[in-house]
C-alpha positions in Angstrom: 0.5 0.0 0.1 2.8 2.5 0.9 4.5 1.7 -2.6 0.8 2.5 -4.5 0.6 5.9 -2.8 5.0 6.5 -3.2 3.8 6.0 -6.6 1.1 8.5 -6.8 2.9 11.3 -5.2 5.5 11.0 -7.8 2.9 11.1 -10.8 0.7 13.6 -9.8 -0.1 13.9 -13.7 -0.8 10.3 -14.3 -3.3 10.9 -11.4 -5.0 14.0 -12.2 -5.5 12.3 -16.1 -6.9 9.3 -14.4 -10.0 11.8 -13.3 -9.8 13.3 -16.0 -10.9 10.3 -18.3 -13.5 9.5 -15.3 -15.3 12.7 -16.1 -15.0 12.7 -19.9 -16.9 9.3 -19.5 -19.6 10.7 -17.1 -20.0 14.2 -18.7 -20.3 12.0 -22.4 -23.5 10.1 -21.1 -25.3 13.5 -19.9 -24.3 15.5 -23.2 -25.3 12.8 -25.5 -28.5 12.3 -23.7 -29.9 15.7 -23.5 -28.3 17.9 -26.3 -28.5 17.9 -30.0 -27.1 19.9 -33.3 -24.7 23.0 -32.7 -25.2 22.2 -28.7 -24.1 18.9 -28.6 -21.2 19.8 -30.7 -20.3 22.8 -28.3 -20.9 21.1 -25.2 -18.7 18.0 -26.6 -15.7 20.4 -27.5 -16.4 22.1 -23.4 -16.1 19.0 -22.0 -12.9 17.8 -23.6 -11.4 21.4 -22.7 -12.6 20.9 -19.1 -11.4 17.2 -18.6 -7.9 18.9 -19.9 -8.1 21.7 -17.6 -8.4 18.4 -14.2 -5.7 17.0 -16.3 -3.3 19.2 -16.4 -4.1 21.4 -14.1 -0.9 20.6 -11.4 1.7 21.0 -14.5 -0.3 24.6 -15.7 -2.5 25.9 -13.4 -2.5 29.9 -15.0 -3.2 28.4 -18.2 -6.1 26.0 -17.2 -7.8 28.8 -15.3 -7.9 30.8 -18.5 -8.9 28.0 -20.4 -11.7 27.2 -18.2 -12.7 31.3 -18.5 -13.0 30.7 -21.8 -15.2 27.9 -21.6 -17.3 29.4 -19.1 -18.0 32.0 -21.5 -18.7 29.8 -24.5 -21.1 27.4 -22.2 -23.3 31.4 -21.3 -22.9 32.1 -25.5 -24.5 28.6 -26.0 -27.0 28.1 -22.8 -25.6 25.0 -21.9 -26.5 24.5 -18.3 -24.4 23.2 -15.6 -23.3 19.3 -15.6 -20.7 17.2 -14.2 -17.7 18.8 -16.4 -18.4 21.9 -14.7 -16.5 19.7 -11.8 -13.6 21.0 -13.1 -14.1 25.2 -12.7 -14.3 23.8 -8.5 -11.2 22.2 -9.1 -9.3 24.7 -10.7 -10.4 27.2 -8.5 -9.1 25.2 -5.7 -5.7 24.3 -7.4 -5.0 28.0 -8.4 -5.4 29.5 -5.2 -3.6 27.3 -2.8 -0.4 26.7 -5.3 2.3 29.0 -3.7 3.7 29.3 -7.3 1.2 30.9 -8.9 0.7 34.3 -9.2 -1.3 36.2 -6.6 -3.8 37.7 -9.8 -4.3 34.9 -11.0 -6.1 33.5 -7.3 -8.1 36.7 -7.3 -9.2 36.0 -10.5 -10.3 32.6 -9.3 -12.0 34.3 -6.6 -13.9 36.1 -9.0 -15.2 33.9 -11.0 -15.9 32.0 -8.5 -18.5 34.8 -7.2 -19.2 35.9 -10.8 -19.3 32.6 -12.7 -22.3 30.5 -11.1 -24.6 33.7 -10.6 -24.4 34.7 -14.4 -24.8 30.5 -15.8 -28.0 29.7 -13.7 -29.1 33.5 -15.3 -28.0 33.0 -18.9 -29.8 29.7 -18.6 -32.7 29.4 -15.9 -35.7 30.8 -18.0 -39.0 30.3 -15.6 -37.7 32.7 -12.5 -40.8 35.1 -13.7 -43.0 35.1 -10.9 -40.9 33.4 -8.3 -40.3 35.1 -5.1 -36.6 36.6 -5.0 -35.5 34.9 -2.4 -35.8 31.7 -4.3 -33.5 33.1 -6.5 -31.0 34.4 -4.6 -31.2 30.9 -2.9 -30.1 29.0 -5.7 -28.1 31.4 -6.6 -25.7 31.4 -3.3 -26.7 27.2 -3.5 -24.4 27.4 -6.7 -21.6 30.3 -5.3 -20.9 29.1 -1.8 -19.1 25.7 -2.8 -16.8 27.6 -5.0 -16.4 30.3 -2.7 -15.3 27.4 -0.1 -13.4 25.8 -3.1 -10.9 28.9 -3.2 -11.1 29.9 1.3 -10.1 26.0 1.6 -7.3 26.6 -1.5 -6.1 29.7 0.1 -5.4 28.4 3.2 -3.8 25.4 2.1 -1.3 28.3 0.3 -1.1 30.2 3.5 0.0 27.0 5.4 2.2 25.9 2.8 4.5 29.4 2.6 4.6 29.2 6.4 6.4 26.0 6.5 8.2 26.6 3.5 9.4 29.6 6.0 9.9 27.3 8.7 12.5 25.3 6.7 14.0 27.5 5.1 14.5 29.1 8.3 15.9 25.8 9.8 18.2 25.3 6.9 19.9 29.0 7.4 20.1 28.7 11.3 21.7 25.0 10.3 24.2 26.7 7.9 24.9 29.4 10.7 25.7 27.0 13.1 27.9 25.5 10.3 29.7 28.0 9.9 30.2 29.0 13.6 31.7 25.9 14.4 33.8 26.2 11.3 34.9 29.5 12.9 35.4 28.3 16.2 37.4 25.3 15.4 39.6 27.6 13.6 39.9 29.9 16.5 40.8 27.1 18.5 43.4 25.6 16.3 44.8 28.9 15.7 45.1 29.2 19.7 46.7 26.5 20.4 49.2 26.6 17.5 49.9 29.9 19.3 50.4 28.3 22.4 52.4 25.2 21.0 54.8 27.2 19.4 55.4 29.6 22.4 55.7 26.8 24.3 58.2 24.8 22.6 60.0 27.8 20.9 60.7 29.0 24.3 61.3 25.7 26.1 63.5 24.3 23.7 65.6 27.6 22.8 66.9 27.5 26.5 67.6 23.6 26.1 69.8 23.8 23.6 71.7 27.0 24.8 72.2 24.6 27.9 73.1 22.2 26.2 75.7 24.0 24.0 77.3 25.4 27.1 77.4 22.0 28.4 79.1 20.6 25.5 82.0 23.5 25.5 82.6 23.4 29.5 81.9 19.4 29.7 86.1 18.6 30.6 87.0 22.0 31.7 83.9 22.4 34.8 82.2 19.6 35.7 80.0 22.0 37.8 78.7 24.0 35.7 78.3 20.8 33.4 76.0 20.0 36.3 73.8 22.6 36.6 73.9 23.1 32.6 72.1 19.6 32.5 70.0 19.9 35.8 68.1 23.4 34.1 67.7 21.4 30.8 66.0 18.9 32.8 63.7 21.5 34.5 63.1 23.0 31.4 62.1 20.2 29.9 60.0 18.9 32.4 58.4 22.6 32.9 57.5 22.0 28.7 55.7 18.6 29.3 53.4 20.0 31.9 52.4 22.8 29.4 51.9 21.0 26.6 50.4 18.6 28.7 48.0 21.3 29.8 47.2 22.2 26.8 46.7 19.2 24.8 43.8 18.7 27.6 41.6 20.7 26.5 41.3 18.8 23.1 40.4 15.7 25.1 37.0 15.1 26.0 36.2 13.1 28.9 39.8 12.1 30.5 41.6 13.5 33.4 45.3 13.3 33.9 46.7 11.5 36.5 47.1 14.2 39.0 43.3 15.2 38.5 44.1 18.7 37.5 45.6 20.4 34.1 48.4 22.7 35.0 47.3 26.4 35.1 48.1 28.7 32.3 50.5 30.9 33.2 50.6 34.5 34.2 52.1 38.0 35.5 52.8 36.1 38.7 55.3 33.2 36.9 57.1 36.1 35.1 59.4 35.8 38.1 60.2 32.2 37.1 60.4 32.9 33.4 62.8 35.3 34.4 65.0 33.6 36.3 65.1 30.8 33.8 65.8 33.2 31.2 68.6 34.6 33.2 70.1 30.8 34.3 70.3 30.5 30.3 72.8 33.2 30.1 70.5 36.6 28.9 70.9 39.3 31.1 67.3 40.5 32.0 66.2 43.5 34.0 62.8 43.1 35.3 60.8 46.2 36.6 57.3 46.4 37.6 55.4 49.9 38.0 52.2 50.9 39.8 50.2 48.6 41.7 49.9 45.1 40.9 46.2 43.7 41.3 44.2 40.8 39.6 43.7 40.5 36.0 41.6 39.1 33.5 43.1 35.5 32.8 43.4 35.9 28.8 45.4 39.5 29.8 47.6 37.9 31.7 47.9 34.6 29.6 49.0 37.2 26.9 51.6 39.1 29.3 53.1 36.2 29.5 53.3 34.9 26.1 54.6 37.9 24.8 57.5 38.1 27.5 58.5 34.9 26.4 58.0 35.3 22.9 60.0 38.4 23.5 63.1 36.8 24.9 63.1 33.7 23.0 63.5 36.1 19.7 66.2 38.3 21.7 68.4 35.2 22.4 67.4 34.0 18.5 68.2 37.4 17.0 70.2 39.5 19.4 73.5 38.0 19.3 76.0 38.2 21.5 76.7 40.2 24.7 73.0 41.3 24.3 70.4 42.4 27.1 67.2 42.8 27.7 64.6 44.9 29.6 61.2 44.0 30.8 59.4 47.0 32.1 55.4 45.9 33.6 53.4 48.9 34.1 49.9 48.7 35.8 47.6 51.5 35.0 44.1 52.8 35.9 42.3 50.9 33.1 45.3 49.3 30.9 48.4 47.3 31.1 51.5 48.8 28.9 54.1 46.1 28.3 57.5 46.8 26.9 60.4 44.4 25.9 63.1 45.2 24.5 66.8 44.6 23.8 70.3 46.5 22.9 71.5 43.5 20.2 71.8 43.9 16.9 68.0 43.8 15.9 65.9 41.5 14.0 65.7 40.7 10.3 63.4 43.7 8.4 61.2 41.0 7.1 60.6 39.8 10.8 58.5 43.4 12.0 57.7 44.7 8.1 55.8 41.4 7.0 53.9 40.3 9.9 56.4 38.5 12.1 56.8 35.3 9.8 60.9 34.5 9.6 60.5 30.8 7.5 61.0 29.5 10.7 57.6 30.5 13.2 55.2 33.0 13.1 56.5 34.6 16.4 54.8 38.4 16.0 52.1 36.9 14.3 51.3 35.1 16.8 51.7 38.5 19.2 49.8 40.6 17.1 46.9 38.1 17.5 46.8 37.5 21.0 46.9 41.5 21.5 44.0 41.9 18.9 42.4 38.9 20.9 42.0 41.2 24.1 41.4 43.8 22.2 44.9 46.1 22.8 47.5 47.0 20.2 50.8 46.1 19.7 54.1 48.1 18.1 57.6 46.3 17.4 60.4 47.4 15.8 63.9 48.6 15.8 65.0 50.5 19.1 66.3 53.7 19.0 70.3 53.3 19.3 70.4 49.5 17.9 68.5 46.5 19.5 64.8 45.6 18.9 61.9 46.8 21.2 58.3 45.6 21.6 55.7 47.2 23.7 52.2 46.4 24.2 49.3 48.2 25.8 46.4 46.1 26.9 43.0 47.1 28.1 41.6 45.7 31.4 38.1 44.5 32.3 37.1 43.5 35.9 38.3 40.0 37.0 36.0 37.8 36.6 
């Protein structure tokens, strides 16, 4: 039964043609018994036309409406009374009113025909109204008109409902696309954030480990104590890098907890002193100063400040040359946090600060700009007067939550 129903839904014109043939058979029996001569020929012609309206009502509703109007005028001219073939007029009125694809003017024309057509047919064909009360004429006129008007009202209601459901489907599809777009944006943002974190963690800690390893290899035989100290620094730095990477990779897992029960907290300005000590231990003299009254900051600002200092000092070790020194200044102000990192080395290559910070090996300054932009701040990076390199950042402060 379901297969038959699906077949009928896939072939609506075939179903309409079946009903048209059935209507043609019934109407032919009626016209051959009641008409003759020219009126029989006209009635037969109109019957075929009305059956064609039934067959093609869904494929060409507007054209079939116009054909129905022409047949109706022809029936008035030849004084053909209402018959079973006029059922097609009832059907096309409903079809035009209910189809969302038909223009509104066609629906209004169908309504006008439903109001006027039955009355004109009754007045043209019926000749024995003389002497009858007016209410009887009105009753018969209404009896013929009301079904056509109800067909139009039902069709228009179906049209409204279909349009409503179409809008709901369109809105649901649009919301689904928006959700997909937002999900893609969120995924891209998360990937960029993880990439920045990995760059900062790996670049800084591995840089410290390489410097210490080179130093240990250089004094391996001459100064065993310094070699042992360098190896301890390498070990501590490696453990710190592993802890930070474990915290970072933890955000990618769902339903998993590390053995300790907690991930390592994100670094902030309070950990800057430890970072400076680590850099000093790697052989880079750093002057660290804090101005203003320290106070709790938003976690995003704290992480941004820490990563900027970390990346800036890493770049100093990479590009500053021998005997380079650095200065880090952290200034608390009323509504912003000022951060300045500068060195007295030989500076960086031109493309490092003019072309966004990509040096072919990393994206340090690009990551800095992205981090600062995410908290609504500003970043300036470039050569320092008198030699060296300077990075300045202004981070707006919001009430810590």
